[in-house]
C-alpha positions as CSV (number, residue, x, y, z in Angstrom):
1,X,0.0,0.0,0.2
2,X,1.3,3.6,-0.9
3,X,3.0,5.1,1.9
4,X,3.7,8.8,3.2
5,X,6.8,9.8,4.4
6,X,7.2,11.4,7.9
7,X,7.9,14.8,6.2
8,X,4.1,14.3,4.4
9,X,5.5,13.8,1.0
10,X,3.8,11.0,-1.1
11,X,5.8,8.7,-3.1
12,X,5.1,5.9,-5.6
13,X,5.0,2.3,-4.7
14,X,5.4,-0.6,-7.2
15,X,2.2,-2.6,-7.5
16,X,2.4,-6.2,-9.0
17,X,-0.5,-8.1,-10.6
18,X,-0.2,-11.7,-11.8
19,X,-2.4,-13.2,-14.2
20,X,-2.4,-16.9,-15.3
21,X,-2.8,-17.1,-19.1
22,X,-4.9,-20.0,-21.0
23,X,-1.4,-21.7,-21.8
24,X,-0.7,-21.8,-18.2
25,X,2.2,-19.3,-18.2
26,X,2.1,-16.8,-15.5
27,X,2.2,-12.9,-16.6
28,X,3.2,-9.9,-14.3
29,X,1.8,-6.9,-14.8
30,X,3.7,-3.8,-13.0
31,X,2.3,-0.2,-12.2
32,X,3.1,2.3,-9.6
33,X,0.3,3.9,-7.4
34,X,-0.2,6.7,-4.9
35,X,-2.9,8.2,-3.0
36,X,-3.4,12.1,-2.9
37,X,-6.1,13.7,-0.7
38,X,-8.2,10.5,-1.0
39,X,-7.8,9.9,-4.7
40,X,-5.6,7.3,-6.3
41,X,-3.2,8.1,-8.9
42,X,-1.4,5.4,-11.0
43,X,0.9,4.9,-14.2
44,X,3.0,2.4,-15.8
45,X,6.3,4.1,-14.6
46,X,7.7,5.5,-11.6
47,X,8.4,8.9,-13.4
48,X,4.9,9.1,-14.7
49,X,3.3,8.4,-11.4
50,X,5.5,11.0,-9.7
51,X,4.4,13.6,-12.1
52,X,0.7,12.9,-11.6
53,X,1.5,13.1,-7.8
54,X,3.0,16.4,-8.1
55,X,-0.1,17.7,-10.4
56,X,-2.7,16.2,-7.8
57,X,-0.7,17.9,-4.9
58,X,-0.9,21.5,-7.0
59,X,-4.2,21.2,-7.7
60,X,-5.0,20.6,-3.9
61,X,-2.8,23.7,-3.1
62,X,-4.4,25.8,-5.6
63,X,-8.2,24.8,-5.4
64,X,-8.3,23.2,-2.0
65,X,-9.2,19.5,-3.6
66,X,-8.2,17.5,-6.1
67,X,-9.7,16.9,-9.7
68,X,-11.6,14.1,-10.7
69,X,-9.6,12.7,-13.7
70,X,-11.8,9.5,-14.2
71,X,-15.6,10.4,-14.3
72,X,-17.0,11.0,-17.5
73,X,-19.5,13.9,-18.6
74,X,-21.9,11.0,-20.0
75,X,-22.0,9.0,-16.8
76,X,-22.4,11.9,-14.4
77,X,-25.1,13.5,-16.7
78,X,-27.1,10.2,-16.4
79,X,-26.7,9.9,-12.4
80,X,-27.9,13.8,-12.2
81,X,-30.7,13.4,-14.3
82,X,-32.0,10.5,-12.1
83,X,-32.1,12.8,-9.3
84,X,-33.2,15.8,-11.2
85,X,-36.1,14.3,-12.9
86,X,-37.9,13.8,-9.5
87,X,-38.3,17.6,-9.3
88,X,-39.2,18.2,-12.8
89,X,-42.6,18.8,-14.1
90,X,-43.8,16.3,-16.8
91,X,-43.2,18.6,-20.0
92,X,-39.6,19.4,-18.7
93,X,-38.5,15.9,-18.1
94,X,-38.9,15.1,-21.8
95,X,-37.2,18.4,-22.7
96,X,-34.2,17.6,-20.5
97,X,-34.1,14.0,-21.6
98,X,-33.8,15.1,-25.3
99,X,-31.1,17.7,-24.7
100,X,-29.0,15.0,-22.9
101,X,-29.6,12.1,-25.4
102,X,-29.2,14.4,-28.8
103,X,-26.8,16.9,-27.9
104,X,-24.7,15.9,-24.7
105,X,-24.4,12.2,-25.9
106,X,-21.9,13.5,-28.3
107,X,-19.3,14.5,-25.5
108,X,-20.1,11.7,-23.3
109,X,-16.8,10.3,-23.2
110,X,-15.2,13.6,-22.3
111,X,-13.6,13.5,-18.7
112,X,-15.7,15.9,-16.3
113,X,-12.5,17.5,-15.0
114,X,-11.2,18.4,-18.4
115,X,-14.1,20.1,-19.9
116,X,-13.0,23.8,-20.5
117,X,-14.9,27.0,-20.9
118,X,-14.1,27.3,-24.5
119,X,-15.1,23.6,-25.0
120,X,-18.7,24.4,-23.5
121,X,-18.9,27.3,-26.1
122,X,-18.0,25.0,-28.7
123,X,-20.8,22.5,-27.6
124,X,-23.7,25.2,-27.6
125,X,-22.3,27.1,-30.8
126,X,-22.1,23.6,-32.9
127,X,-25.7,22.2,-31.8
128,X,-27.8,20.8,-34.7
129,X,-31.2,19.3,-35.1
130,X,-31.7,15.8,-36.2
131,X,-31.9,16.9,-39.8
132,X,-28.6,18.9,-39.5
133,X,-29.8,22.4,-39.4
134,X,-28.7,24.6,-36.6
135,X,-30.8,24.8,-33.4
136,X,-32.9,27.7,-32.4
137,X,-32.3,30.1,-29.7
138,X,-34.5,28.6,-27.3
139,X,-33.1,24.9,-27.8
140,X,-29.5,26.6,-27.4
141,X,-30.6,28.4,-24.2
142,X,-32.1,25.1,-22.8
143,X,-28.9,23.4,-23.3
144,X,-26.8,25.9,-21.6
145,X,-29.0,25.5,-18.7
146,X,-28.7,22.1,-18.5
147,X,-24.8,22.1,-18.8
148,X,-25.0,24.8,-16.3
149,X,-26.8,22.6,-13.6
150,X,-24.8,19.4,-14.3
151,X,-21.3,21.2,-13.8
152,X,-22.6,23.3,-10.7
153,X,-23.5,19.7,-9.2
154,X,-20.1,18.5,-10.1
155,X,-18.5,21.1,-8.1
156,X,-20.9,20.6,-5.1
157,X,-19.9,17.0,-5.3
158,X,-16.4,18.1,-5.1
159,X,-15.5,16.4,-8.2
160,X,-14.3,19.5,-10.1
161,X,-13.1,22.9,-8.4
162,X,-15.2,25.1,-10.5
163,X,-17.8,25.3,-13.3
164,X,-16.6,25.8,-17.0
165,X,-20.0,27.0,-17.9
166,X,-19.7,30.6,-17.7
167,X,-21.8,33.7,-19.1
168,X,-19.9,34.0,-22.2
169,X,-21.3,30.5,-23.3
170,X,-24.8,31.8,-22.9
171,X,-26.5,32.1,-26.2
172,X,-27.5,35.5,-27.4
173,X,-30.6,36.3,-29.3
174,X,-29.8,38.0,-32.6
175,X,-31.9,40.5,-34.5
176,X,-34.1,39.0,-37.3
177,X,-32.4,40.8,-40.0
178,X,-33.7,42.0,-43.3
179,X,-36.6,40.1,-45.0
180,X,-37.1,37.6,-42.6
181,X,-33.4,36.5,-42.4
182,X,-33.5,35.1,-38.9
183,X,-30.1,34.5,-37.2
184,X,-29.1,32.8,-34.1
185,X,-25.3,32.2,-32.8
186,X,-24.7,30.1,-35.7
187,X,-25.8,32.9,-38.3
188,X,-28.6,32.8,-40.7
189,X,-31.2,30.0,-39.6
190,X,-31.9,27.4,-42.1
191,X,-35.7,26.2,-41.9
192,X,-35.7,22.7,-40.4
193,X,-37.6,20.0,-41.7
194,X,-38.3,18.6,-38.4
195,X,-39.9,22.3,-37.5
196,X,-37.3,22.9,-34.4
197,X,-35.5,25.8,-36.1
198,X,-36.4,29.6,-35.4
199,X,-39.0,30.8,-33.2
200,X,-43.0,31.0,-33.7
201,X,-43.7,34.5,-34.8
202,X,-46.3,35.2,-32.3
203,X,-48.3,38.4,-32.4
204,X,-51.9,39.8,-31.3
205,X,-54.9,39.2,-33.8
206,X,-56.4,42.7,-34.9
207,X,-59.6,43.9,-33.3
208,X,-61.1,43.1,-36.8
209,X,-59.9,39.6,-36.9
210,X,-61.1,38.9,-33.5
211,X,-64.4,40.0,-34.3
212,X,-64.5,37.8,-37.6
213,X,-63.6,34.6,-35.8
214,X,-66.1,35.4,-32.8
215,X,-68.8,35.8,-35.7
216,X,-67.5,32.7,-37.6
217,X,-67.6,30.6,-34.2
218,X,-71.2,31.5,-33.3
219,X,-73.0,29.0,-35.7
220,X,-72.1,26.0,-33.5
221,X,-72.9,26.5,-30.0
222,X,-70.9,23.3,-28.9
223,X,-67.7,24.2,-30.6
224,X,-67.9,27.8,-30.7
225,X,-68.2,28.3,-27.0
226,X,-64.8,27.0,-26.4
227,X,-63.4,29.5,-29.2
228,X,-65.3,32.4,-27.4
229,X,-63.8,31.3,-24.1
230,X,-60.4,31.4,-25.7
231,X,-60.9,34.8,-27.5
232,X,-62.3,36.6,-24.4
233,X,-60.2,35.1,-21.6
234,X,-56.7,34.7,-23.0
235,X,-56.3,31.7,-21.0
236,X,-53.6,28.8,-22.0
237,X,-54.6,26.0,-23.9
238,X,-54.1,23.4,-21.1
239,X,-56.2,25.7,-18.7
240,X,-59.0,25.7,-21.2
241,X,-59.1,22.1,-21.9
242,X,-58.7,21.2,-18.0
243,X,-61.5,23.7,-17.0
244,X,-63.9,22.1,-14.5
245,X,-67.2,23.0,-13.7
246,X,-66.4,23.1,-10.0
247,X,-64.2,26.2,-10.5
248,X,-66.7,28.2,-12.8
249,X,-69.2,30.5,-10.9
250,X,-71.8,32.0,-13.3
251,X,-74.9,34.3,-12.1
252,X,-77.6,36.2,-13.7
253,X,-77.1,39.8,-13.3
254,X,-80.6,41.5,-13.8
255,X,-79.0,45.1,-13.5
256,X,-77.7,44.6,-16.9
257,X,-80.9,43.5,-18.6
258,X,-83.1,45.7,-20.5
259,X,-86.7,44.6,-21.9
260,X,-85.1,43.5,-25.2
261,X,-81.7,42.1,-23.9
262,X,-83.0,38.7,-22.6
263,X,-81.1,37.1,-19.5
264,X,-77.6,38.2,-18.8
265,X,-75.2,36.2,-17.2
266,X,-71.8,37.2,-15.7
267,X,-69.3,35.3,-13.5
268,X,-65.7,34.5,-12.6
269,X,-63.5,31.3,-13.2
270,X,-61.0,30.3,-11.0
271,X,-57.9,28.4,-12.6
272,X,-56.7,25.4,-10.4
273,X,-56.0,22.9,-13.1
274,X,-54.7,22.2,-16.6
275,X,-55.1,19.4,-18.9
276,X,-52.0,17.6,-19.4
277,X,-51.1,14.2,-21.1
278,X,-48.4,12.4,-19.0
279,X,-46.1,9.4,-19.8
280,X,-45.8,6.2,-17.9
281,X,-42.7,4.0,-17.1
282,X,-42.0,0.7,-16.3
283,X,-42.0,0.2,-12.4
284,X,-41.2,-3.7,-12.3
285,X,-37.5,-3.1,-12.6
286,X,-34.6,-2.7,-15.0
287,X,-34.5,-4.4,-18.4
288,X,-32.4,-7.6,-19.0
289,X,-29.6,-7.8,-21.8
290,X,-32.2,-8.7,-24.1
291,X,-34.3,-5.6,-23.7
292,X,-37.3,-7.3,-21.8
293,X,-38.4,-6.0,-18.6
294,X,-39.5,-8.4,-15.7
295,X,-43.1,-7.8,-16.5
296,X,-42.6,-9.3,-19.9
297,X,-44.0,-6.4,-21.7
298,X,-42.3,-3.7,-23.8
299,X,-44.9,-0.9,-23.4
300,X,-44.9,0.6,-20.2
301,X,-48.6,1.2,-20.0
302,X,-49.0,-2.8,-20.0
303,X,-46.8,-3.0,-17.0
304,X,-48.9,-4.2,-14.1
305,X,-46.5,-1.8,-11.7
306,X,-46.2,1.0,-14.1
307,X,-45.4,4.6,-12.6
308,X,-46.4,8.2,-14.0
309,X,-43.4,10.0,-15.3
310,X,-43.9,12.9,-12.8
311,X,-42.0,14.4,-9.7
312,X,-42.3,12.7,-6.5
313,X,-45.5,14.0,-4.7
314,X,-47.1,15.5,-7.9
315,X,-50.4,16.7,-7.2
316,X,-52.6,15.3,-10.3
317,X,-55.9,13.7,-10.9
318,X,-55.9,11.0,-13.5
319,X,-58.9,11.2,-15.9
320,X,-58.6,8.2,-18.7
321,X,-55.7,7.1,-20.9
322,X,-52.6,9.4,-20.4
323,X,-54.8,12.8,-19.6
324,X,-54.7,13.9,-16.0
325,X,-55.4,17.3,-14.2
326,X,-52.1,19.0,-13.1
327,X,-51.4,22.5,-11.5
328,X,-51.3,25.3,-14.1
329,X,-48.3,26.9,-15.0
330,X,-48.9,30.2,-13.1
331,X,-50.2,30.0,-9.3
332,X,-53.4,28.3,-8.2
333,X,-56.0,30.7,-7.7
334,X,-56.0,33.0,-10.7
335,X,-59.6,34.6,-10.8
336,X,-60.6,35.5,-14.7
337,X,-63.6,37.6,-14.8
338,X,-66.3,36.2,-17.2
339,X,-67.9,39.2,-19.1
340,X,-71.6,39.3,-19.9
341,X,-71.2,38.5,-23.5
342,X,-69.3,35.4,-22.7
343,X,-71.3,34.5,-19.5
344,X,-74.4,34.6,-21.4
345,X,-73.2,32.2,-24.3
346,X,-71.7,29.7,-21.4
347,X,-74.9,29.8,-19.6
348,X,-76.6,28.7,-22.9
349,X,-74.1,26.2,-23.8
350,X,-74.1,24.2,-19.9
351,X,-77.8,24.3,-20.4
352,X,-77.7,22.6,-23.8
353,X,-75.1,20.2,-23.0
354,X,-76.3,19.0,-19.5
355,X,-77.5,15.6,-19.8
356,X,-77.3,15.4,-23.5
357,X,-73.4,14.9,-23.4
358,X,-71.7,12.9,-21.0
359,X,-69.4,14.4,-18.6
360,X,-67.9,11.6,-16.4
361,X,-65.0,14.0,-15.4
362,X,-66.7,17.3,-14.8
363,X,-65.0,19.4,-17.5
364,X,-66.5,22.2,-18.8
365,X,-65.2,21.5,-22.5
366,X,-65.2,17.9,-23.8
367,X,-65.9,15.7,-26.9
368,X,-69.6,14.4,-27.5
369,X,-68.4,11.3,-25.9
370,X,-67.4,12.9,-22.6
371,X,-63.6,12.6,-23.1
372,X,-61.0,15.2,-22.6
373,X,-60.0,17.2,-25.8
374,X,-56.9,16.3,-27.1
375,X,-54.3,19.7,-27.5
376,X,-53.9,18.3,-31.2
377,X,-57.8,18.4,-31.9
378,X,-57.9,21.8,-30.1
379,X,-55.3,23.2,-32.3
380,X,-56.7,21.8,-35.6
381,X,-60.2,23.1,-34.6
382,X,-58.7,26.6,-34.0
383,X,-57.0,26.6,-37.2
384,X,-60.2,25.5,-39.0
385,X,-61.8,28.6,-37.4
386,X,-58.9,30.8,-38.5
387,X,-59.6,29.3,-42.1
388,X,-63.4,30.0,-42.0
389,X,-62.9,33.5,-40.7
390,X,-60.4,34.4,-43.5
391,X,-57.3,35.1,-41.2
392,X,-54.2,35.5,-43.5
393,X,-51.5,32.9,-43.1
394,X,-53.8,30.9,-40.7
395,X,-51.6,27.8,-41.0
396,X,-48.7,29.7,-39.2
397,X,-51.0,31.3,-36.4
398,X,-51.5,29.9,-33.1
399,X,-54.2,29.8,-30.5
400,X,-51.7,31.2,-27.8
401,X,-51.8,34.5,-30.0
402,X,-55.2,35.0,-28.4
403,X,-53.4,35.4,-25.2
404,X,-51.2,38.1,-27.0
405,X,-54.5,39.7,-28.5
406,X,-56.2,39.9,-25.1
407,X,-53.3,41.5,-23.4
408,X,-52.8,44.0,-26.3
409,X,-56.6,45.0,-26.4
410,X,-56.4,45.6,-22.8
411,X,-53.3,47.9,-23.1
412,X,-55.2,49.5,-25.7
413,X,-58.2,50.0,-23.6
414,X,-56.0,52.0,-20.9
415,X,-56.6,49.3,-18.5
416,X,-53.7,49.3,-15.4
417,X,-50.9,47.1,-16.2
418,X,-51.0,45.7,-12.9
419,X,-54.6,44.5,-13.4
420,X,-53.8,43.0,-16.9
421,X,-51.1,40.9,-15.1
422,X,-53.7,39.5,-12.6
423,X,-56.3,38.8,-15.4
424,X,-53.8,36.8,-17.6
425,X,-51.8,35.2,-14.5
426,X,-48.3,36.5,-15.5
427,X,-45.4,36.6,-13.3
428,X,-44.9,40.1,-13.8
429,X,-45.8,43.2,-15.4
430,X,-42.8,43.0,-17.6
431,X,-44.2,39.7,-18.8
432,X,-47.4,41.4,-19.8
433,X,-45.6,44.0,-21.6
434,X,-43.8,41.3,-23.6
435,X,-46.9,39.9,-24.9
436,X,-48.2,43.4,-26.0
437,X,-48.5,44.1,-29.7
438,X,-49.0,47.8,-30.2
439,X,-50.8,48.8,-33.5
440,X,-49.1,51.4,-35.7
441,X,-52.2,53.7,-35.2
442,X,-51.0,53.9,-31.6
443,X,-47.6,54.5,-32.2
444,X,-48.3,57.3,-34.6
445,X,-50.6,58.6,-32.3
446,X,-47.8,58.5,-29.5
447,X,-45.4,60.3,-31.9
448,X,-47.9,63.1,-32.9
449,X,-47.9,64.3,-29.0
450,X,-44.1,65.4,-30.0
451,X,-45.6,67.7,-32.6
452,X,-48.0,69.2,-30.3
453,X,-45.3,69.3,-27.4
454,X,-43.1,71.5,-29.8
455,X,-46.0,73.3,-31.0
456,X,-44.9,72.6,-34.8
457,X,-47.9,74.3,-36.2
458,X,-46.7,77.7,-35.2
459,X,-43.3,77.2,-37.1
460,X,-43.4,77.9,-40.8
461,X,-40.8,77.1,-43.6
462,X,-39.0,80.0,-45.0
463,X,-37.3,78.0,-47.6
């Protein structure tokens, strides 16, 4: 066993290992070993081992610890993700897994202690989609955040003294350029066939476009009520599809009624849930060498002891298949006002569907069979509405833009920014501003105040 001199100096010790070969001969393998600060160093020669000892002592003196030279990035990332996934939301689990398997796997054999800051920058700058096109800014930012967390955990585990992930490696959003020339850290963005490059160019619908969609959806109460809800509340898709009757409060307001108006209903909706599609995983154990699990099934949904891919203690209500009600993105308890026009439509919708449409899960919006509406079918329904309403480029517009539209319209109507934040459930006023689209007419009116302030009408050109 390696010894330490009384002076504290560490020096290599010869180590022999004998192995009997197939022909009966015994072969002796010799190497030199030493233990520095609890970590072993070894080499084939005394001189090489002595050099490694000096390096380890220098690292300990400089950093207060030695650097792990054996653990590789891939194996550590795998161990880190096994712990991290317990705290991640279901959607984030898939995103993290994709970033690690697609982008980090290329560097899996890199030694953790030998990854430099410039190497991290190259990892991010050289990211590519599955079809070879450069990754979008958001994809690069996600990979940067994953690397940052992995190396911070390695520092906390005393495997490396400092993290090589610096602010210089953080991807920077570039200007769009001219004529739609979108750019990232890698230069101009080539359109990806797997639709992962670039960003969704989300913007608000105009008042006329919103009116046209409301008009186009008014011919079918069962389908149209959901579109009116989307256009007049600005709620997120999952919150709309996961809206429950328990959280809806409608009441008749006779003070708003006139002899010709009929009944007028108003109310509030409290956002406590969203509809989410969750994945399952095997709970019977690890697969064998042949890839088969102990339960004998390949699909996790067939495993008698399946588990949901959710964090420990995750609050959820399973509905059917992979659908479940889960906590919304923003804090629970956000109250959304239901204006009279929407409230009256919803009252008619609830009366028409009560008893005629099954509702085993107490959802406001559901299929005619009483099942949850999938996100895919909801997007298809909204695209069809945009087509019927004559919205230009409807194939590249999104239901989430109704959220931008509500925010922009509220700002246009001079509603206080703090109230807008509370209505749509943004984390800050700045986020509400981010969703705001300002019409050119409002910009022009704003700039016209300069002329009034300078009283330009009193100045006449003499030339």
